[in-house]
C-alpha positions as CSV (number, residue, x, y, z in Angstrom):
1,X,37.2,124.1,127.7
2,X,38.1,127.7,127.0
3,X,37.1,127.4,123.4
4,X,33.7,126.1,124.5
5,X,33.1,129.1,126.7
6,X,33.9,131.4,123.9
7,X,31.4,129.8,121.6
8,X,28.6,129.8,124.1
9,X,29.3,133.1,125.7
10,X,31.0,135.5,123.3
11,X,30.0,134.5,119.8
12,X,26.8,136.4,120.0
13,X,28.8,139.6,120.6
14,X,30.2,139.4,117.1
15,X,27.1,141.0,115.7
16,X,28.5,141.7,112.3
17,X,31.5,139.5,111.6
18,X,30.3,138.6,108.1
19,X,33.6,136.8,107.3
20,X,35.9,139.7,108.3
21,X,37.1,137.9,111.4
22,X,37.8,134.6,109.7
23,X,41.3,133.0,109.7
24,X,41.8,134.0,106.0
25,X,45.4,134.8,105.2
26,X,45.4,134.9,101.4
27,X,43.7,137.8,99.7
28,X,42.3,138.2,96.2
29,X,42.1,141.2,93.9
30,X,38.5,141.7,95.0
31,X,39.7,141.9,98.6
32,X,42.1,144.6,97.6
33,X,39.6,146.5,95.5
34,X,37.2,146.5,98.4
35,X,39.7,147.2,101.2
36,X,42.2,149.7,99.8
37,X,42.0,153.3,98.7
38,X,42.4,152.7,95.0
39,X,43.5,155.3,92.4
40,X,39.9,155.3,91.3
41,X,38.7,156.3,94.8
42,X,41.4,158.7,95.9
43,X,40.9,161.5,93.4
44,X,37.4,162.5,94.5
45,X,35.9,163.5,97.9
46,X,32.4,162.5,98.8
47,X,30.0,165.4,99.6
48,X,26.5,163.9,99.6
49,X,24.4,160.9,98.6
50,X,20.8,160.9,97.5
51,X,19.6,157.3,97.6
52,X,16.3,157.0,95.8
53,X,14.9,153.5,95.8
54,X,11.8,151.3,95.6
55,X,11.6,148.2,97.7
56,X,9.4,145.3,96.5
57,X,8.9,142.8,99.4
58,X,7.0,140.3,97.3
59,X,9.8,140.1,94.7
60,X,12.5,140.6,97.3
61,X,14.0,143.2,95.0
62,X,15.3,146.8,95.1
63,X,15.6,149.2,92.3
64,X,16.5,152.9,92.0
65,X,19.4,155.3,91.9
66,X,22.1,157.0,93.9
67,X,23.0,160.6,93.1
68,X,26.6,161.1,94.2
69,X,27.9,164.7,94.8
70,X,31.6,165.0,95.1
71,X,34.6,167.4,94.9
72,X,37.5,166.8,92.6
73,X,40.8,166.5,94.4
74,X,43.0,165.8,91.4
75,X,42.3,165.3,87.7
76,X,41.3,161.7,86.7
77,X,38.7,160.2,84.5
78,X,37.8,156.8,86.1
79,X,35.6,156.5,89.2
80,X,35.2,153.3,91.3
81,X,31.7,152.6,92.5
82,X,30.9,149.4,94.4
83,X,27.8,147.2,94.1
84,X,27.7,143.5,95.0
85,X,26.2,140.7,93.0
86,X,23.5,139.7,92.3
87,X,22.6,143.4,92.1
88,X,23.4,145.0,88.8
89,X,24.6,148.5,88.0
90,X,22.5,149.3,85.0
91,X,23.5,152.9,84.1
92,X,25.7,155.8,85.1
93,X,24.9,159.4,84.0
94,X,26.8,162.7,84.3
95,X,25.5,165.9,82.8
96,X,22.7,164.0,80.9
97,X,25.4,161.8,79.2
98,X,25.4,158.1,79.8
99,X,28.8,156.7,80.7
100,X,30.7,153.5,80.0
101,X,30.9,151.0,82.9
102,X,33.6,148.4,83.2
103,X,32.6,145.7,85.7
104,X,35.3,143.9,87.8
105,X,33.4,141.7,90.2
106,X,31.8,143.9,92.8
107,X,33.9,146.9,91.7
108,X,32.5,149.0,88.8
109,X,34.8,151.5,87.0
110,X,32.9,154.3,85.4
111,X,34.7,156.1,82.5
112,X,34.0,159.9,82.7
113,X,33.7,162.1,79.7
114,X,33.7,165.5,81.4
115,X,37.0,167.2,82.4
116,X,37.4,166.8,86.1
117,X,39.0,170.0,87.4
118,X,40.6,170.4,90.8
119,X,38.1,171.9,93.3
120,X,35.1,171.6,91.1
121,X,31.8,170.3,92.5
122,X,30.3,167.5,90.4
123,X,27.5,165.0,90.4
124,X,27.0,161.5,89.0
125,X,23.9,159.3,89.2
126,X,24.1,155.6,89.1
127,X,21.2,153.3,88.6
128,X,20.7,149.7,89.8
129,X,18.3,146.9,90.3
130,X,18.0,143.3,91.4
131,X,17.6,141.0,94.3
132,X,20.2,141.8,97.0
133,X,21.8,139.1,99.0
134,X,19.5,137.7,101.6
135,X,20.7,137.8,105.2
136,X,20.3,134.2,106.3
137,X,21.3,134.8,109.9
138,X,21.4,138.6,110.3
139,X,23.4,140.4,111.3
140,X,26.2,137.8,111.3
141,X,26.1,137.2,107.6
142,X,24.6,140.5,106.4
143,X,22.3,141.6,103.5
144,X,18.6,142.2,103.6
145,X,16.3,140.4,106.0
146,X,12.9,139.7,104.4
147,X,10.8,138.5,107.3
148,X,7.2,138.8,108.4
149,X,5.8,139.8,111.9
150,X,3.4,137.7,113.8
151,X,0.5,139.4,112.0
152,X,1.8,138.5,108.6
153,X,3.0,142.0,107.7
154,X,6.3,142.4,105.9
155,X,9.2,143.1,108.3
156,X,12.4,144.0,106.4
157,X,15.8,145.4,107.4
158,X,19.3,145.9,106.2
159,X,22.6,145.0,108.0
160,X,26.0,145.1,106.3
161,X,29.0,146.0,108.4
162,X,32.1,144.3,107.1
163,X,30.4,142.8,104.2
164,X,29.8,146.3,103.0
165,X,27.0,148.7,102.3
166,X,27.4,147.8,98.6
167,X,25.5,144.6,99.4
168,X,22.3,146.6,98.9
169,X,23.1,150.0,97.4
170,X,25.8,151.4,95.1
171,X,28.4,153.7,96.8
172,X,32.0,154.4,97.5
173,X,32.4,151.4,99.8
174,X,35.4,152.3,101.9
175,X,35.3,153.7,105.4
176,X,37.9,156.4,104.9
177,X,35.5,158.8,103.1
178,X,32.1,159.8,104.4
179,X,29.5,162.0,102.8
180,X,28.8,165.2,104.7
181,X,25.1,164.6,104.4
182,X,22.6,162.2,102.9
183,X,19.0,162.0,101.7
184,X,17.2,158.7,101.6
185,X,14.0,158.4,99.6
186,X,12.5,154.9,100.1
187,X,9.3,153.8,98.4
188,X,7.4,150.9,100.0
189,X,4.0,149.3,99.5
190,X,0.9,151.0,101.0
191,X,0.4,150.2,104.7
192,X,4.1,149.8,105.5
193,X,6.5,152.3,107.0
194,X,10.2,152.8,106.3
195,X,12.5,154.2,109.0
196,X,15.9,155.3,108.0
197,X,18.6,157.6,109.4
198,X,18.2,161.2,110.5
199,X,14.9,163.1,110.4
200,X,11.8,162.5,108.4
201,X,11.4,165.5,106.1
202,X,8.6,164.4,103.8
203,X,6.0,161.6,103.2
204,X,4.6,161.2,99.6
205,X,1.4,159.2,99.3
206,X,0.7,157.3,96.0
207,X,-2.2,155.1,95.1
208,X,-0.5,151.9,96.1
209,X,2.7,153.0,97.8
210,X,4.3,155.5,100.0
211,X,7.7,157.2,99.8
212,X,9.5,158.2,103.0
213,X,12.2,160.9,102.7
214,X,14.8,160.8,105.5
215,X,17.7,163.3,105.8
216,X,21.0,163.1,107.6
217,X,22.9,166.5,108.0
218,X,26.0,165.0,109.7
219,X,28.7,162.8,108.1
220,X,27.6,159.2,108.0
221,X,29.6,156.0,107.5
222,X,28.2,153.8,104.7
223,X,27.4,150.7,106.8
224,X,25.5,153.0,109.2
225,X,22.9,153.7,106.4
226,X,19.8,151.6,106.8
227,X,16.3,150.8,105.8
228,X,13.7,149.3,108.3
229,X,10.3,148.5,106.9
230,X,7.3,147.2,108.8
231,X,4.0,147.9,110.6
232,X,5.6,150.4,112.9
233,X,4.1,152.6,115.6
234,X,6.0,155.5,117.2
235,X,6.4,157.0,120.6
236,X,8.9,159.6,121.7
237,X,10.5,161.7,124.4
238,X,12.9,164.5,124.8
239,X,16.2,164.1,126.6
240,X,17.6,167.3,128.3
241,X,21.2,166.8,127.2
242,X,24.5,168.7,127.2
243,X,23.6,170.4,123.9
244,X,20.0,171.0,124.7
245,X,16.9,169.0,123.8
246,X,17.5,165.7,122.0
247,X,14.6,164.1,120.3
248,X,14.4,160.4,121.0
249,X,12.0,158.4,118.9
250,X,11.1,154.7,119.2
251,X,9.6,152.7,116.4
252,X,8.3,149.3,117.3
253,X,5.9,146.7,115.9
254,X,2.3,147.7,116.8
255,X,1.7,144.8,119.2
256,X,4.9,145.6,121.2
257,X,4.0,149.2,121.9
258,X,3.2,149.0,125.6
259,X,6.1,146.6,126.3
260,X,8.5,149.0,124.6
261,X,7.3,152.0,126.6
262,X,8.6,150.3,129.7
263,X,11.6,148.5,128.4
264,X,13.1,151.3,126.3
265,X,13.7,153.4,129.5
266,X,17.3,152.1,129.1
267,X,17.8,154.5,126.2
268,X,17.6,157.6,128.4
269,X,19.8,155.9,130.9
270,X,22.4,155.2,128.2
271,X,22.4,158.9,127.2
272,X,22.9,160.0,130.8
273,X,25.9,157.7,131.2
274,X,27.6,158.2,127.8
275,X,27.2,162.0,127.7
276,X,28.9,162.0,131.2
277,X,31.8,159.9,130.0
278,X,32.1,160.6,126.3
279,X,30.6,164.1,125.9
280,X,27.5,165.2,124.0
281,X,25.6,162.9,121.8
282,X,27.3,163.5,118.4
283,X,24.1,163.8,116.2
284,X,21.6,166.1,118.0
285,X,20.7,167.6,114.6
286,X,19.7,164.1,113.3
287,X,17.9,163.0,116.5
288,X,18.2,159.5,118.1
289,X,16.0,156.6,117.1
290,X,15.6,153.0,118.4
291,X,14.0,150.8,115.8
292,X,12.7,147.3,116.2
293,X,14.1,144.8,113.7
294,X,13.8,141.1,112.9
295,X,17.5,140.6,113.9
296,X,19.5,141.2,117.1
297,X,20.6,144.8,116.5
298,X,23.2,147.1,114.9
299,X,24.6,150.6,115.5
300,X,23.1,152.3,112.4
301,X,23.8,156.0,112.9
302,X,20.8,157.9,114.6
303,X,18.7,154.8,113.7
304,X,19.9,152.1,116.1
305,X,18.3,148.8,115.5
306,X,16.9,146.5,118.2
307,X,15.9,142.9,118.3
308,X,16.8,141.7,121.9
309,X,13.3,140.4,122.5
310,X,12.6,142.9,125.3
311,X,14.9,141.1,127.7
312,X,17.6,142.3,130.0
313,X,21.2,141.2,129.3
314,X,22.0,139.5,126.0
315,X,18.8,137.7,125.1
316,X,18.3,137.2,128.8
317,X,21.8,136.2,129.6
318,X,24.6,138.0,131.5
319,X,27.7,137.9,129.5
320,X,29.9,138.7,132.5
321,X,28.5,136.0,134.8
322,X,28.4,138.5,137.6
323,X,24.7,139.5,137.7
324,X,25.5,143.1,136.6
325,X,24.8,142.2,133.0
326,X,21.1,141.7,133.8
327,X,20.7,145.2,135.1
328,X,20.3,146.5,131.5
329,X,19.4,145.6,128.0
330,X,22.7,144.7,126.3
331,X,21.6,145.7,122.8
332,X,20.2,149.1,123.8
333,X,23.4,150.0,125.8
334,X,26.0,148.5,123.4
335,X,24.6,149.8,120.2
336,X,23.9,153.2,121.6
337,X,27.5,153.4,122.8
338,X,28.5,152.9,119.2
339,X,27.1,156.4,118.4
340,X,30.3,157.7,119.9
341,X,32.7,155.0,118.9
342,X,31.8,153.8,115.3
343,X,29.6,156.6,114.2
344,X,31.3,159.7,115.5
345,X,34.8,158.2,115.6
346,X,35.1,155.8,112.7
347,X,37.9,153.5,111.7
348,X,39.5,154.3,108.3
349,X,40.3,150.6,107.8
350,X,38.4,147.7,109.3
351,X,41.7,146.2,110.5
352,X,41.3,148.8,113.3
353,X,37.8,147.6,114.2
354,X,38.8,147.3,117.8
355,X,38.4,151.1,118.0
356,X,34.7,150.5,117.5
357,X,34.2,147.4,119.5
358,X,36.8,147.8,122.3
359,X,35.6,151.2,123.3
360,X,31.9,150.3,122.9
361,X,32.2,147.1,124.9
362,X,34.0,149.3,127.5
363,X,31.0,151.6,127.4
364,X,28.9,148.9,129.0
365,X,31.3,149.1,131.9
366,X,31.0,152.9,132.1
367,X,27.2,152.6,131.9
368,X,27.3,150.4,135.1
369,X,29.9,152.8,136.6
370,X,27.5,155.8,136.2
371,X,24.4,154.0,137.4
372,X,25.7,151.4,139.9
373,X,29.2,152.5,141.0
374,X,32.8,151.8,140.2
375,X,33.0,148.5,142.1
376,X,30.1,147.0,140.1
377,X,31.6,148.2,136.9
378,X,34.9,146.6,137.7
379,X,33.2,143.3,138.5
380,X,31.4,143.4,135.2
381,X,34.3,144.1,132.9
382,X,36.6,141.6,134.8
383,X,33.8,139.0,134.4
384,X,33.9,139.4,130.6
385,X,37.5,138.1,130.6
386,X,36.3,134.5,130.7
387,X,35.7,134.5,127.0
388,X,39.0,136.0,125.8
389,X,41.1,133.5,123.8
390,X,44.3,135.4,122.9
391,X,44.8,133.4,119.7
392,X,45.2,136.4,117.3
393,X,46.2,140.1,117.6
394,X,43.3,142.5,117.8
395,X,44.5,144.4,114.7
396,X,44.1,142.8,111.3
397,X,45.9,143.2,108.0
398,X,45.3,146.5,106.3
399,X,43.9,147.3,102.9
400,X,42.1,144.0,102.3
401,X,38.8,144.5,104.3
402,X,39.9,142.1,107.1
403,X,39.4,142.6,110.8
404,X,41.5,141.3,113.6
405,X,40.5,139.0,116.4
406,X,37.0,138.7,118.0
407,X,38.8,139.4,121.2
408,X,38.5,143.1,120.2
409,X,35.3,143.1,122.3
410,X,36.2,141.9,125.7
411,X,40.0,142.2,125.5
412,X,39.6,145.7,124.0
413,X,37.4,146.6,127.0
414,X,39.8,145.2,129.5
415,X,42.8,146.9,128.0
416,X,41.0,150.2,128.4
417,X,39.9,149.3,131.9
418,X,43.6,148.5,132.7
419,X,44.7,151.8,131.2
420,X,42.2,153.6,133.4
421,X,43.9,152.1,136.4
422,X,47.4,152.8,135.0
423,X,46.4,156.5,134.7
424,X,45.0,156.3,138.2
425,X,43.0,159.5,137.9
426,X,39.4,159.1,136.9
427,X,38.8,162.7,136.0
428,X,41.9,162.7,133.7
429,X,40.6,159.5,132.1
430,X,37.2,161.0,131.6
431,X,38.8,164.0,130.0
432,X,40.7,161.7,127.6
433,X,37.4,159.9,126.6
434,X,35.6,163.2,126.1
435,X,38.6,164.7,124.3
436,X,38.7,161.8,121.8
437,X,35.0,162.5,120.9
438,X,35.7,166.3,120.7
439,X,39.0,166.3,118.8
440,X,38.0,163.5,116.4
441,X,34.5,164.7,116.0
442,X,33.0,163.2,112.9
443,X,36.4,162.0,111.7
444,X,37.8,158.7,110.5
445,X,40.8,157.5,112.4
446,X,43.6,154.9,112.7
447,X,44.7,153.0,115.7
448,X,48.0,155.0,115.7
449,X,46.1,158.3,115.9
450,X,44.2,157.0,118.9
451,X,47.4,155.7,120.6
452,X,49.3,159.0,120.0
453,X,46.3,161.1,121.2
454,X,46.0,159.3,124.6
455,X,49.8,159.2,125.0
456,X,50.0,163.0,124.5
457,X,47.0,163.6,126.9
458,X,48.6,161.7,129.8
459,X,52.2,162.6,128.9
460,X,53.2,158.9,128.8
461,X,54.5,156.9,125.8
462,X,51.9,154.2,125.5
463,X,53.2,152.5,122.4
464,X,54.7,149.5,124.3
465,X,51.4,149.2,126.2
466,X,49.3,149.1,122.9
467,X,51.8,147.0,121.1
468,X,51.5,144.4,123.9
469,X,47.7,144.3,124.0
470,X,46.8,145.0,120.4
471,X,49.6,143.5,118.3
472,X,50.7,140.6,120.5
473,X,48.7,137.7,121.9
474,X,50.6,137.3,125.1
475,X,49.2,138.5,128.4
476,X,51.8,140.0,130.7
477,X,52.8,137.9,133.7
478,X,54.0,139.5,136.9
479,X,56.5,137.2,138.4
480,X,57.2,137.9,142.1
481,X,58.7,136.4,145.2
482,X,58.9,137.5,148.9
483,X,62.4,137.6,150.4
484,X,63.3,139.1,153.8
485,X,60.4,141.5,153.9
486,X,60.8,142.6,150.3
487,X,58.9,141.8,147.2
488,X,61.0,141.1,144.2
489,X,59.1,141.5,140.9
490,X,59.4,141.7,137.1
491,X,57.4,141.3,133.9
492,X,57.6,138.2,131.9
493,X,55.8,137.1,128.7
494,X,56.0,140.6,127.3
495,X,57.5,142.4,124.3
496,X,61.0,143.7,124.7
497,X,60.3,147.3,125.8
498,X,57.1,146.7,127.8
499,X,56.7,148.7,131.0
500,X,53.5,149.2,132.9
501,X,52.9,150.2,136.5
502,X,50.6,148.0,138.5
503,X,49.0,148.1,142.0
504,X,49.5,145.6,144.7
505,X,47.1,145.3,147.7
506,X,49.0,144.7,150.9
507,X,46.9,143.4,153.8
508,X,48.0,143.6,157.4
509,X,45.9,141.0,159.2
510,X,47.2,142.1,162.6
511,X,46.1,145.7,162.2
512,X,43.2,144.8,160.0
513,X,44.3,147.3,157.3
514,X,44.8,147.3,153.5
515,X,47.1,149.5,151.6
516,X,47.5,149.9,147.8
517,X,51.1,150.0,146.7
518,X,52.2,150.9,143.1
519,X,55.2,149.2,141.6
520,X,57.0,149.9,138.3
521,X,58.1,146.5,136.9
522,X,60.1,145.9,133.7
523,X,61.8,142.8,132.5
524,X,64.5,142.9,135.1
525,X,64.1,142.0,138.8
526,X,63.3,145.0,141.0
527,X,62.5,145.0,144.8
528,X,60.4,147.0,147.3
529,X,60.0,146.7,151.0
530,X,56.5,145.5,152.0
531,X,54.4,144.5,155.0
532,X,51.6,142.0,155.0
533,X,50.3,139.6,152.5
534,X,50.3,140.6,148.8
535,X,47.5,140.4,146.2
536,X,47.6,141.7,142.6
537,X,45.0,144.3,141.8
538,X,42.5,142.4,139.6
539,X,41.6,145.5,137.7
540,X,44.7,145.0,135.6
541,X,44.4,142.5,132.8
542,X,47.5,140.5,133.6
543,X,48.5,137.1,135.0
544,X,50.7,136.6,138.0
545,X,53.1,133.9,139.1
546,X,54.7,133.4,142.5
547,X,58.3,132.2,142.0
548,X,59.4,129.6,144.5
549,X,62.7,130.2,146.3
């Protein structure tokens, strides 16, 4: 029964699994080339991309170039650029000289002629063309969605997390290295509009086509780059945020304009909540956009995509089963939360994808906390536990482009909710969350860095806690019994060095009072005097077992 619940309730959350959450245990050379920092990647540091492409909807094709600006970190003469079949890398040029390309599946090794000196700033331009992979069921399988709206106009969008941005454009397709800025020049047929990341800097009108130039001035992860092409109309507002005025633009299909003006009010509400808990929106310079797409949605940086059918919840459903999930549009809140965790703080390796999804699923809880109160938020996040399977650890194998368990969503959120209650100081917890986004501002991270940071901030060694919830599948069981006015208690079903305080709620029915009592269990029996009946605080993601005498 538990498996059925997962499939019907939680599978939609995996908005970009694209094979990375499969049960695959054997990995190929292509997996390693895609997922590791190869010698051909490590010697150069990305500075900037200029992606210059033409999109032909009738042919379902893309052609163009990517100018890659980089800094040499150490001398080497082979560069790895990734581009997935059936697209073809047709040419590579540096200093007006065409270069040899050696193809190895989706990895392309470019033999450089010019001496690459440490510290030098260089450019290389790669050209490509072809029919990119069609996203059959975006965003789950990834690629390009070639759809039409109800008026028969082309309605096109990209989605590619996990599968990789190289499914539609050539790039250094590994998350550890991000360009400091990017220009996207996208040519589309006359009458269509392209929306990409950042700000619109120029529109060029030709006789039968239009080129839209969008620029990002902040670092951007490669899967966060997107194209959205359709019969768009725009409306906007200004959010008075922590760093001043934030331009918020909304692009929707023309016939959905009036509906969107009402429904998209959740966008401002998300900014209010997330700036409170996480700190300033990380991309004021690039603005914020919410863009309608033919698929469910994705956290493309400063260009969040939306396809939740203008319904509250997840396509009209409450994923928590509590009623609180129908107070907001799931896609607007969840994908906007990713601007902090995914786009500002980005995993180096997709094995640590829980950093994106755990914190962002938890952001739904914090949204409710801000707007509806702490009790409502607790009910919501606890309600999401019903889909957790605990079949695989949350962290996957490194260097092979493989994620961990789909439990990274709800289990990730619940381990963070548990940690909030372990800390037992909401202001300190808020400072931890804001500190993460300040101290890892525009950085790529590992799980270990996140663990160490939080441990240092609260002055507690959290390694056993994270080992238990991230790297083990067992849920701690608090075993207890009542003997002679004392509660005896210990942890079971845990790793060897697991220790975690937990709160009990003692109810005195005679006096009509309740008292919260904190205990500090380990794997050995401990005791504490107690009055009244005992209940385990449900905010902790644990099981409990009363041991018979």
